[in-house]
N, C-alpha and C positions, 0 to 999 in steps of 0.2 A: 429781354434785357441783354445788353452786350456784356462780353467778358470783362471789359474795363469798368463798366458801371458796377458790376458785382465786386470786382477787385477793390475799387476805391469807395464802395459804399454809396454810390450815386443813384438816386431814384428808387431804391429798393424799400421794401417795407421794413420798419424797425420792429425788432422783437420786443415783446413786453418784458419788463424787468422781472427776473426770477425772484420769488420771495426767498429770504434768507432762511436757512434751516435752524430754527431755534430749538434748543433741547427741551423736551417735555419736562414739566415740573410736577411734583406730587403735592396734593393738598387734601387732607382728610380722606385718604384712601382712594382718591381720584387722580387721574392724570390730566393735566391741562396742556394742550398743544396749541401754542399761538400760531395763527395762520393769517397774518394781516394781508389785505388785498390792495393792490395798487389801483388808485382811482384818481384820475385827473391831476397827476403830479403829487398827490398825497397818499396816505396809507389808511385804509379803513380798518378799524379794530374788529377782529374776528378770530375764531378758533374752535377747537373741539375739546369737550370734556368727556373722558372715557373712564369706565369702571368695569371690572369683571363681576358679574352678578350670576350666581348659580352656574359658574363655569363658562359663562358666555360673555364676551366683550360687548358692552353696550356703549354707544357713543351719542352724544348730544352736541349738535353744532350751534354756535352762536355767531351772529353778525350784529354789530352795533352801529349806531349813527355817528359815533365819534370818529373824527379824522385827525391824523397826526402828520407832522411835517416830515419826520424821518421814519424809516422802517424799524430802527432800533427802538424808538419811542413807542411805536405801535405794538411791538412785541411786549414791551413792559406793561403797557396799558391793557393789552389782551390778556396777559397773565393775571393782572390785578382784577379785571372784570370776571375772569374765570373763577377766581377765588370767591368773589362776591356772589356769583351765581350759586356756587356750591353752598356757601354759608346761608343764603337766603332761601334756598329750596331744599329742605331736608328730604323731601320725597322725590327728588330729581330722578332717581333710578328705581323707584318703587314698582314701576311697570315696565319691564324690559322690552315688551312688545311695542311700546310707544317710541317711535323713532323720529318724532317731529322735532323741530328746532326749539330752543329755549329762548 
């Protein structure tokens, strides 16, 4: 690629949009970190739920089928889904060796 192509953004690969850094929220002793994923011009609801169990940080990743039009909306929905997962799964962190997704 020539210098001018790089300079004016012609013909180069476009970088994937960086997800926004949403502040983690706390819910029932767990930390919810929204991590929406860019997909086809929309944002997929996703995140991590973390909790310290017996001095060890344990994380559970979740990815949902829900798509949102904006990243901000996806962060809000990801946080709401994280709260629902915690409330509907009281044994979510009962086995710290289980590192599978929820």
